[in-house]
C-alpha positions as CSV (number, residue, x, y, z in Angstrom):
1,M,133.0,216.1,18.9
2,T,134.1,216.5,22.4
3,N,130.6,216.4,23.7
4,N,129.9,213.3,21.7
5,H,133.1,211.7,22.9
6,N,132.2,212.5,26.5
7,M,128.7,211.1,26.1
8,V,130.1,207.8,24.7
9,L,132.6,207.6,27.5
10,L,129.9,208.2,30.1
11,M,127.7,205.5,28.6
12,C,130.6,203.1,28.6
13,L,131.2,203.9,32.3
14,C,127.5,203.4,33.1
15,A,127.6,200.1,31.3
16,V,130.7,199.0,33.2
17,A,129.1,200.1,36.5
18,V,125.9,198.1,35.7
19,A,127.9,195.1,34.7
20,C,129.9,195.3,37.9
21,A,126.7,195.6,39.9
22,V,125.3,192.6,38.1
23,I,128.5,190.6,38.7
24,I,128.5,191.5,42.4
25,V,124.9,190.4,42.7
26,V,125.6,187.2,40.9
27,L,128.7,186.5,43.0
28,R,126.8,187.2,46.3
29,K,124.0,184.9,45.1
30,R,126.5,182.3,44.2
31,Q,128.1,182.6,47.7
32,R,124.7,182.1,49.3
33,V,124.0,179.1,47.2
34,Q,127.5,177.7,48.0
35,K,126.9,178.2,51.7
36,R,123.5,176.5,51.4
37,L,125.0,173.6,49.5
38,L,127.8,173.2,52.1
39,K,125.2,173.2,54.9
40,E,123.0,170.7,53.1
41,N,126.0,168.5,52.4
42,A,127.0,168.7,56.1
43,H,123.5,167.7,57.1
44,L,123.5,164.9,54.5
45,T,126.8,163.7,55.8
46,Q,125.5,163.6,59.4
47,M,122.5,161.6,58.2
48,L,124.6,159.2,56.3
49,N,126.9,158.8,59.4
50,A,124.0,158.1,61.6
51,I,122.6,155.6,59.2
52,N,126.0,153.9,58.9
53,E,126.3,153.7,62.7
54,S,122.8,152.3,63.3
55,N,122.2,150.1,60.3
56,V,124.7,147.2,60.2
57,L,124.5,145.4,56.9
58,L,125.3,141.9,55.7
59,V,124.5,140.5,52.3
60,F,124.0,136.8,51.4
61,D,123.6,135.4,47.9
62,K,120.8,133.1,46.6
63,F,122.5,130.2,48.2
64,E,122.5,132.1,51.5
65,E,126.3,132.4,51.5
66,L,127.8,135.5,52.9
67,T,129.1,137.9,50.2
68,S,129.8,141.2,52.0
69,V,129.9,142.8,55.5
70,S,129.7,146.5,56.1
71,S,132.4,148.4,57.9
72,A,129.9,149.4,60.6
73,F,129.2,145.7,61.4
74,C,133.0,145.1,61.7
75,H,133.4,148.1,63.9
76,L,130.5,147.1,66.2
77,Y,131.7,143.5,66.8
78,G,135.4,143.8,66.2
79,F,135.4,141.6,63.2
80,T,136.9,141.5,59.8
81,F,135.2,139.5,57.0
82,D,137.5,136.5,57.7
83,T,137.3,136.6,61.5
84,Y,133.5,136.8,61.3
85,V,133.4,133.7,59.1
86,Q,135.7,131.9,61.5
87,K,133.7,132.7,64.6
88,V,130.2,132.7,63.3
89,G,130.1,130.9,59.9
90,K,129.4,131.8,56.4
91,T,125.7,131.0,55.9
92,L,122.6,133.0,56.8
93,T,121.6,130.1,59.2
94,D,124.9,130.6,61.0
95,Y,124.2,134.3,61.4
96,L,120.6,133.7,62.7
97,K,121.8,131.1,65.3
98,W,124.5,133.5,66.4
99,S,121.9,136.2,66.8
100,G,119.6,134.0,68.9
101,E,117.0,133.2,66.2
102,Q,116.3,129.6,65.5
103,H,113.3,129.8,63.2
104,Y,113.4,131.3,59.7
105,S,111.1,131.1,56.8
106,R,112.9,131.1,53.5
107,N,109.8,132.3,51.7
108,G,110.0,135.8,53.0
109,G,111.6,138.2,55.4
110,I,111.9,138.1,59.2
111,S,112.2,140.6,61.9
112,F,113.3,139.9,65.5
113,V,115.2,141.2,68.5
114,G,118.5,139.4,69.0
115,K,121.5,139.5,71.1
116,S,125.2,138.9,70.3
117,E,128.6,139.5,71.9
118,G,130.4,142.6,70.7
119,K,133.9,144.0,71.3
120,R,135.4,143.3,74.7
121,G,132.6,141.0,75.6
122,R,129.9,143.7,75.4
123,K,126.4,142.3,74.9
124,V,124.8,143.9,71.9
125,W,121.0,144.0,71.6
126,K,119.8,144.5,68.1
127,Q,116.6,144.8,66.0
128,V,117.3,142.5,63.0
129,N,115.5,142.6,59.7
130,V,116.2,140.0,57.0
131,N,114.8,140.9,53.6
132,K,114.6,138.7,50.5
133,N,115.3,140.8,47.3
134,C,116.0,140.4,43.6
135,D,118.7,142.3,41.7
136,A,118.3,143.7,38.1
137,T,119.0,140.3,36.6
138,G,116.4,138.6,38.7
139,E,118.9,136.9,41.0
140,T,117.8,136.4,44.6
141,Y,119.8,137.8,47.5
142,F,119.3,138.4,51.2
143,M,120.0,141.6,53.0
144,V,120.3,141.8,56.7
145,S,120.1,145.1,58.6
146,E,120.8,145.5,62.3
147,L,119.7,148.4,64.5
148,D,121.8,148.7,67.7
149,I,119.2,149.0,70.5
150,T,121.5,148.1,73.4
151,N,120.9,151.4,75.2
152,V,117.2,151.1,74.8
153,K,117.2,147.5,75.9
154,N,119.4,148.2,78.9
155,A,117.0,151.1,79.9
156,E,114.0,148.7,79.5
157,M,115.7,146.1,81.7
158,E,116.6,148.7,84.3
159,L,113.0,149.9,84.3
160,Q,111.8,146.3,84.8
161,R,114.2,145.8,87.7
162,E,113.0,149.1,89.3
163,K,109.4,148.0,88.7
164,K,110.1,144.6,90.3
165,R,111.7,146.3,93.3
166,S,108.8,148.7,93.8
167,D,106.3,145.8,93.4
168,E,108.2,143.8,96.0
169,L,108.2,146.8,98.3
170,L,104.4,147.3,97.8
171,L,103.8,143.6,98.4
172,N,105.7,143.8,101.7
173,M,103.4,146.7,102.8
174,L,100.1,145.6,101.3
175,P,98.2,142.4,100.4
176,S,98.7,141.4,96.7
177,D,95.0,142.0,95.7
178,I,95.1,145.4,97.3
179,V,98.3,146.2,95.3
180,A,96.6,145.0,92.1
181,E,93.6,147.3,92.8
182,L,95.8,150.3,93.6
183,K,97.8,149.8,90.4
184,K,94.6,149.5,88.3
185,S,92.5,152.3,89.7
186,G,94.8,154.3,92.0
187,K,92.8,153.6,95.1
188,A,91.4,150.6,97.1
189,K,87.8,150.5,98.3
190,P,87.1,149.7,102.0
191,R,85.8,146.1,102.5
192,V,83.5,144.7,105.1
193,Y,84.1,141.2,106.3
194,G,81.3,139.4,108.2
195,C,83.8,137.1,109.9
196,A,87.5,137.2,110.4
197,S,89.9,136.2,113.1
198,V,92.2,138.8,114.7
199,L,95.3,138.1,116.8
200,F,97.3,140.4,119.1
201,A,100.6,139.3,120.6
202,D,103.2,141.0,122.8
203,I,106.2,140.0,125.1
204,K,105.7,140.5,128.8
205,D,107.8,143.3,130.3
206,F,109.5,143.9,126.9
207,T,109.3,147.7,127.4
208,Q,111.3,147.6,130.7
209,W,113.8,145.1,129.2
210,S,114.3,147.1,126.0
211,E,115.2,150.3,128.0
212,K,118.4,148.6,129.0
213,L,119.5,147.8,125.4
214,E,121.5,149.8,123.0
215,P,119.3,151.1,120.1
216,T,121.1,148.9,117.5
217,T,120.7,145.8,119.7
218,L,117.0,146.6,120.2
219,I,116.3,146.9,116.5
220,D,118.3,143.8,115.7
221,T,116.3,141.9,118.4
222,L,112.9,143.1,117.1
223,Q,114.0,142.3,113.5
224,E,114.9,138.7,114.4
225,L,111.6,138.3,116.4
226,F,109.3,139.7,113.8
227,S,111.0,138.1,110.9
228,A,110.4,134.7,112.6
229,F,106.7,135.7,113.2
230,D,106.4,136.7,109.5
231,D,107.6,133.3,108.4
232,V,104.9,131.6,110.6
233,L,102.2,133.7,109.1
234,Q,103.1,132.8,105.6
235,Q,102.9,129.1,106.4
236,N,99.4,129.5,107.9
237,F,97.7,131.9,105.4
238,I,97.5,134.8,107.9
239,E,97.8,138.4,106.9
240,K,100.2,140.6,108.9
241,I,98.6,144.0,109.7
242,K,101.2,145.9,111.7
243,T,103.6,146.1,114.6
244,I,103.5,148.7,117.4
245,G,106.6,148.5,119.5
246,D,106.8,144.9,120.6
247,A,103.1,144.4,119.8
248,Y,102.3,142.2,116.8
249,M,98.9,142.3,115.0
250,C,97.6,139.9,112.3
251,A,94.3,138.5,111.0
252,G,92.9,135.5,109.1
253,G,90.1,135.4,106.6
254,L,91.2,138.5,104.7
255,P,91.9,140.0,102.3
256,M,90.7,136.8,100.5
257,P,87.8,135.4,102.6
258,N,87.9,131.8,103.7
259,H,86.2,129.5,106.3
260,S,89.4,128.1,107.8
261,H,90.7,131.3,109.5
262,P,89.8,130.4,113.1
263,F,91.8,127.2,112.8
264,D,94.6,128.9,110.8
265,I,95.1,131.7,113.3
266,V,95.2,129.3,116.3
267,L,97.9,127.2,114.5
268,A,99.7,130.4,113.8
269,A,99.6,131.3,117.5
270,F,101.3,127.9,118.2
271,G,103.9,128.8,115.6
272,L,104.5,132.2,117.3
273,Q,105.0,130.5,120.6
274,N,107.5,128.0,119.1
275,A,109.4,130.9,117.4
276,V,109.7,132.6,120.8
277,R,110.9,129.4,122.4
278,A,113.6,129.0,119.8
279,L,114.8,132.5,120.4
280,D,114.7,131.9,124.2
281,E,117.1,129.0,123.8
282,K,119.5,131.4,122.0
283,R,119.0,134.0,124.7
284,A,119.6,131.5,127.4
285,R,123.0,130.5,125.9
286,A,123.9,134.2,126.1
287,G,122.7,134.5,129.8
288,G,119.4,136.2,129.0
289,D,116.1,135.6,130.7
290,P,113.3,133.8,128.7
291,W,110.5,135.8,127.1
292,L,106.9,135.1,127.9
293,M,104.4,136.0,125.2
294,R,100.7,136.8,125.6
295,I,98.3,136.2,122.7
296,G,94.7,137.2,122.3
297,I,92.4,136.0,119.5
298,H,88.8,136.9,118.6
299,T,86.6,136.0,115.7
300,G,84.0,138.5,114.3
301,P,83.2,141.2,111.8
302,V,85.9,143.7,110.7
303,V,86.3,146.5,108.2
304,T,89.6,146.8,106.1
305,G,91.0,149.6,104.1
306,V,94.1,151.5,102.9
307,V,94.8,154.8,104.6
308,G,97.4,157.4,104.4
309,K,98.8,159.8,101.8
310,T,102.6,159.7,102.2
311,R,102.9,156.3,103.9
312,T,100.0,154.2,102.8
313,V,99.1,151.3,105.1
314,Y,96.6,148.5,105.1
315,D,94.6,148.4,108.4
316,I,91.5,146.8,110.0
317,W,88.9,148.3,112.3
318,G,85.9,147.3,114.3
319,D,84.8,145.9,117.7
320,S,86.5,142.6,116.9
321,V,89.9,144.4,116.8
322,N,89.2,146.0,120.2
323,T,88.1,142.7,121.7
324,A,91.2,140.8,120.4
325,S,93.3,143.5,122.0
326,R,91.5,143.1,125.4
327,L,91.9,139.4,125.2
328,E,95.7,139.8,124.8
329,S,95.8,142.2,127.8
330,A,93.8,139.7,129.9
331,C,96.0,136.8,128.9
332,E,98.5,135.1,131.2
333,P,102.1,135.1,130.0
334,G,102.9,132.1,127.8
335,K,99.2,131.4,127.1
336,I,96.8,131.8,124.1
337,N,93.6,133.5,125.2
338,I,90.5,133.2,122.9
339,S,87.0,134.5,122.9
340,K,83.8,132.4,122.9
341,S,83.2,133.1,119.2
342,T,86.6,131.6,118.3
343,Y,86.1,128.7,120.8
344,D,82.7,127.7,119.4
345,V,84.4,127.1,116.0
346,I,87.5,125.2,117.1
347,K,86.4,123.4,120.3
348,D,86.0,120.0,118.6
349,Y,89.6,119.9,117.4
350,F,91.6,121.7,120.2
351,E,91.9,121.2,123.9
352,C,90.6,124.4,125.5
353,E,90.3,125.5,129.1
354,Y,87.4,127.7,130.2
355,R,88.5,130.6,132.3
356,G,85.1,132.0,133.2
357,K,83.8,135.5,132.6
358,I,86.6,138.0,133.0
359,A,86.4,141.8,133.0
360,A,87.8,143.5,130.0
361,K,88.3,147.3,129.7
362,H,85.3,149.0,128.1
363,K,83.9,145.5,127.3
364,G,82.5,144.3,130.6
365,E,82.8,140.7,131.5
366,I,83.4,138.3,128.6
367,D,83.9,134.5,128.3
368,M,87.5,133.6,127.8
369,Y,89.3,130.3,127.1
370,F,92.9,129.2,126.9
371,V,93.9,127.0,123.9
372,N,96.4,124.5,125.1
373,R,96.9,122.2,122.2
374,L,95.4,120.1,119.4
375,K,93.4,117.1,120.5
376,P,95.6,113.9,120.3
377,E,93.5,112.5,117.5
378,Y,94.3,115.5,115.4
379,S,97.9,116.0,116.4
380,D,101.1,114.8,114.7
381,D,103.4,115.5,117.7
382,E,103.3,114.9,121.4
383,A,103.1,118.6,122.3
384,G,99.9,119.0,120.2
385,F,101.2,121.8,118.0
386,V,101.5,120.1,114.6
387,P,98.3,119.0,112.9
388,N,98.0,115.6,111.3
389,D,96.5,114.4,108.0
390,S,93.0,114.0,109.6
391,F,93.0,117.6,110.7
392,R,94.3,118.9,107.3
393,A,91.6,116.8,105.6
394,M,89.0,118.5,107.7
395,L,90.4,121.9,106.8
396,S,90.3,121.1,103.1
397,T,86.5,120.6,103.3
398,L,85.7,124.0,104.8
């Protein structure tokens, strides 16, 4: 009996042990499931919060009258239902006008990017979707959802501002069609021009004069001088090439070829002289000596291209560039010295003075001419610097 009793007791203990083990396993599994459920619930809560924050909802009935506004909408704009109705209105049309949308088809939905004023005057950019729906009874209603895209829109606008600034900087450095070519293909091909007009200008004794100036005064003086020159070039369709110290280089007939460049560049030379005279009057009032500028112009073939890796520049090369430089060096202060090739084109419209054959470094003797003014029949002023309608009519036919 004792043995049987012990056996029964042992079996009971084993059963209890097995039951306990099963209970422990079940409890642990339950804990794992509970943890998983808590994690999933937390994730779902995060998703719902994100949805509530980004999707701002309004509902309009079949008569397009406002019936409800979500709490997210009220939080974003600082409204209650009543204050929204007071400020915006109660109809769907009122909402659309407030959001910047004037057109709406009542036959279907609409999607657009709008802008409204949020709390504390903050501008809110939003992606708006208006959907026409039917409830279980067949009644029509309209649901409006908004996605706050203010940060995205602000980033886009900042990107556009940076792009505009970079484009403006490029256009200050390079011709517009060269910029377009660089943006399209990443490089600009060299171009050969059979005929262009090149101008060099500098101020006599500027180097010696500048040595007496403070650096800031020198830079301010050059800035004022070259800014005035830049304005002249824009008015006469001439392309600025570069400055070296007080030397100023420009060219006509490029990058867009034309037939008027010899006339344009001589008129630009008159403009440069007038700009220096205007600055001389200012210098004279301050007790300064007048500047005397030398200008050299030559018309002939050139090659243009964009060079450099870290500081890309647009430049021109060729014998015509060297000849224009030699003409500037051989010019008398206050004069405009041109080559025979330029003279042959403009001689019927400008009063020119033949100087004879003059030696030029590495060029030998070349024919040079001073351009003094427009001929009276083509001038609109006594000095002969401003062209009249007859001259402009001639230019328009070239």
